[in-house]
C-alpha positions in Angstrom: -54.5 -74.0 -139.2 -52.7 -75.2 -142.3 -51.7 -78.8 -142.8 -48.6 -79.9 -140.8 -45.3 -79.5 -142.5 -41.7 -80.1 -141.3 -40.8 -76.4 -141.3 -42.0 -73.0 -140.3 -40.5 -69.8 -141.6 -40.3 -66.6 -139.6 -39.5 -63.1 -140.6 -38.6 -60.8 -137.7 -37.1 -57.3 -138.5 -36.0 -58.6 -141.9 -34.2 -61.7 -140.4 -35.4 -65.0 -141.8 -35.5 -67.9 -139.3 -36.3 -71.6 -140.3 -37.8 -73.8 -137.6 -37.3 -77.5 -138.4 -39.5 -80.2 -136.8 -37.6 -83.5 -136.9 -39.5 -86.8 -137.0 -40.1 -88.8 -133.9 -42.1 -91.8 -132.8 -43.9 -89.4 -130.5 -45.7 -87.7 -133.4 -48.5 -86.3 -131.2 -45.9 -84.4 -129.2 -44.4 -82.9 -132.3 -47.8 -81.9 -133.7 -48.8 -80.3 -130.4 -45.6 -78.3 -130.3 -46.0 -77.3 -133.9 -49.6 -76.0 -133.2 -48.4 -74.0 -130.2 -45.6 -72.3 -132.1 -47.9 -71.7 -135.1 -50.3 -69.8 -132.9 -47.7 -67.9 -130.9 -45.8 -66.8 -134.0 -48.8 -66.3 -136.4 -48.1 -62.7 -137.2 -44.5 -63.3 -138.1 -44.9 -66.4 -140.2 -44.2 -66.3 -144.0 -45.9 -68.8 -146.3 -42.9 -70.2 -148.2 -39.2 -70.8 -147.8 -37.3 -67.5 -148.4 -34.3 -67.3 -150.6 -32.1 -66.5 -147.6 -32.1 -68.2 -144.2 -30.3 -66.3 -141.5 -30.8 -68.8 -138.6 -31.9 -72.4 -138.1 -33.8 -73.7 -135.1 -34.0 -77.5 -135.1 -36.3 -79.4 -132.7 -35.7 -83.1 -132.0 -36.9 -85.8 -129.6 -34.4 -86.3 -126.7 -34.0 -90.1 -126.0 -32.3 -89.6 -122.7 -32.8 -86.3 -120.8 -29.5 -85.0 -119.4 -29.7 -83.3 -116.0 -27.4 -81.5 -113.7 -28.2 -81.8 -110.0 -26.8 -79.7 -107.2 -27.4 -81.6 -104.0 -26.7 -78.7 -101.6 -29.1 -76.3 -103.3 -31.6 -79.1 -104.2 -31.7 -77.7 -107.8 -31.9 -79.7 -110.9 -31.1 -78.3 -114.4 -32.3 -79.9 -117.6 -30.5 -79.7 -120.9 -32.1 -76.8 -122.8 -30.4 -76.6 -126.2 -27.1 -77.2 -128.1 -25.4 -74.4 -130.1 -24.2 -76.1 -133.3 -22.6 -73.0 -134.9 -23.2 -69.3 -135.0 -26.5 -69.6 -136.8 -27.9 -72.9 -135.7 -29.4 -74.2 -132.4 -30.9 -77.6 -131.6 -33.5 -77.9 -128.9 -36.2 -80.3 -127.8 -39.9 -80.9 -128.0 -40.3 -81.0 -124.3 -39.6 -77.2 -123.8 -42.4 -74.9 -122.9 -43.6 -71.9 -124.9 -41.9 -69.6 -122.4 -38.6 -71.5 -122.8 -39.1 -71.1 -126.6 -39.4 -67.4 -126.1 -36.1 -67.3 -124.3 -34.6 -69.4 -127.1 -35.9 -67.0 -129.7 -34.4 -64.1 -127.8 -31.0 -65.8 -128.1 -31.6 -66.3 -131.8 -32.3 -62.6 -132.3 -29.4 -61.6 -130.0 -27.1 -63.7 -132.2 -28.5 -62.2 -135.4 -28.1 -58.6 -134.2 -24.7 -59.4 -132.6 -23.2 -60.5 -135.9 -25.1 -58.0 -138.0 -24.1 -54.4 -138.2 -27.5 -53.0 -139.0 -29.7 -54.2 -136.1 -29.8 -54.2 -132.3 -32.1 -55.5 -129.6 -33.1 -52.6 -127.3 -35.1 -52.6 -124.0 -37.8 -50.0 -124.8 -41.5 -49.5 -124.9 -42.9 -47.6 -127.9 -46.0 -45.8 -129.2 -46.9 -44.5 -132.7 -47.3 -40.7 -133.1 -47.9 -39.1 -136.5 -46.8 -42.4 -138.1 -43.5 -42.5 -136.3 -42.3 -44.7 -133.5 -41.6 -42.8 -130.2 -39.4 -45.0 -128.0 -39.2 -44.8 -124.2 -36.0 -46.2 -122.8 -35.1 -46.8 -119.2 -33.9 -49.4 -116.7 -36.2 -52.0 -115.2 -38.7 -50.2 -113.0 -38.4 -46.8 -114.5 -41.9 -47.0 -116.1 -41.6 -48.3 -119.7 -44.9 -50.2 -119.3 -46.5 -47.6 -117.2 -46.0 -44.9 -119.8 -47.6 -46.7 -122.7 -50.6 -47.7 -120.5 -51.1 -44.0 -119.6 -50.9 -43.0 -123.2 -52.9 -45.9 -124.8 -56.1 -43.8 -125.3 -54.2 -41.4 -127.4 -51.4 -43.4 -129.1 -51.1 -47.0 -130.4 -48.5 -49.0 -128.4 -46.2 -51.4 -130.3 -44.0 -52.5 -127.4 -43.6 -52.4 -123.7 -40.2 -54.2 -123.2 -38.1 -55.1 -126.2 -37.9 -53.8 -129.7 -35.4 -54.2 -132.6 -33.8 -51.1 -134.0 -32.4 -51.4 -137.5 -31.0 -48.9 -140.0 -32.0 -48.9 -143.7 -32.0 -46.4 -146.5 -30.5 -43.7 -144.4 -33.1 -44.0 -141.7 -33.7 -45.7 -138.4 -36.6 -48.1 -138.0 -38.2 -49.9 -135.1 -39.6 -53.5 -135.4 -41.8 -55.5 -133.1 -40.9 -59.0 -131.8 -43.2 -62.0 -131.1 -42.3 -61.9 -127.4 -45.0 -61.8 -124.8 -45.8 -58.4 -123.5 -47.0 -57.5 -120.1 -49.6 -55.4 -122.0 -51.3 -58.2 -123.8 -53.5 -55.8 -125.8 -50.6 -54.8 -128.0 -51.1 -56.0 -131.6 -48.1 -57.6 -133.3 -47.0 -57.4 -136.9 -44.0 -57.4 -139.2 -44.3 -53.8 -140.2 -41.4 -51.4 -139.8 -41.8 -48.0 -138.2 -39.5 -45.0 -138.8 -38.2 -43.8 -135.5 -39.3 -40.3 -134.6 -38.1 -39.6 -131.1 -36.1 -41.6 -128.5 -36.9 -40.6 -125.0 -35.1 -41.6 -121.8 -37.6 -41.8 -119.0 -37.7 -41.4 -115.2 -40.8 -41.6 -112.9 -41.1 -38.4 -110.8 -43.5 -36.1 -109.1 -42.7 -33.5 -111.7 -43.5 -33.3 -115.4 -40.6 -32.1 -117.5 -38.9 -32.8 -120.8 -35.5 -31.8 -122.0 -33.8 -32.2 -125.4 -30.4 -33.8 -125.1 -27.9 -32.1 -127.4 -24.6 -33.8 -126.3 -23.8 -37.0 -128.2 -21.7 -38.3 -125.2 -24.7 -38.1 -122.9 -27.0 -39.9 -125.4 -24.4 -42.6 -126.0 -24.1 -43.2 -122.2 -27.8 -43.4 -121.7 -28.3 -45.5 -124.9 -25.6 -48.0 -123.8 -27.5 -48.7 -120.6 -30.5 -50.2 -122.5 -28.6 -52.9 -124.5 -26.6 -56.0 -123.7 -22.9 -55.2 -124.0 -21.0 -58.4 -124.7 -17.2 -59.0 -124.5 -15.3 -58.4 -127.8 -18.0 -56.3 -129.4 -17.8 -53.1 -127.3 -16.2 -51.1 -130.1 -18.6 -52.4 -132.7 -21.6 -51.5 -130.5 -20.3 -48.1 -129.8 -19.9 -47.4 -133.5 -23.4 -48.8 -134.2 -24.9 -46.6 -131.5 -23.2 -43.5 -132.9 -24.7 -44.3 -136.3 -28.1 -44.7 -134.8 -27.7 -41.3 -133.1 -26.8 -39.7 -136.4 -29.9 -41.2 -138.1 -32.3 -40.1 -135.4 -30.8 -37.0 -133.6 -34.0 -36.5 -131.6 -33.3 -37.5 -128.0 -35.0 -36.3 -124.8 -35.1 -36.8 -121.1 -38.6 -37.1 -119.6 -39.7 -36.9 -116.0 -43.3 -38.0 -115.5 -45.8 -39.2 -112.9 -49.2 -40.9 -113.2 -51.3 -37.9 -114.2 -52.4 -39.0 -117.7 -53.4 -35.6 -118.9 -50.2 -33.9 -118.0 -48.2 -36.7 -119.6 -50.3 -36.6 -122.8 -49.6 -32.8 -123.0 -45.8 -33.4 -122.7 -45.8 -36.0 -125.4 -48.0 -33.9 -127.7 -45.5 -31.0 -127.5 -42.4 -33.1 -128.1 
């Protein structure tokens, strides 16, 4: 690993994030945390400070840990982070790598919320003919199952969350550093042009239908993202733009027969 510095720079889906490691008398804690994040984020690190920083994550040592205790439930909450402004969060060296992942999700959520080009989407994805095929569905509908069934034929790039972003008149999918249930997925900063977006449902039958009505696609698409108050109109307009850029949407019913599923995907 490279020599310790006070900053790490990330590039995720074209967004630049600066992580600042503030000084503390507990230097070994800071160094340990730095090494953890360097390993976790390795495929998304860039070697030098970019010209534009989109978000700042500052880590400091907390002198007195603030807690909130509910006596009736016997539950204690620790202070997790402070939101300084719309593009800066301050957190603490004591958080775990899993808590950091949650923090990074909030960062990307903010970046896509305030940006008209990108969006976090709950989807698994494989690469077919150089294009990203996305599988969308609510929790339990088989997003992870489908990429595991297809992994011998198609490279998987996500099993839970992906970033969709428009550029040059096309729609692209980007990976995130988040842990996947399928740990064999390789991560990188590459962008993949979206080929097909497929809404899935586990079933005893194997059927695929092309969706032609924009209203149906919009409703199904809306179910896979976080809708936040005050941004409903913006999100709807952004989804409509995504739909125009892709215009290849399908419904897929599938079971656990790998060969039948492979045949359906091959013919889409």
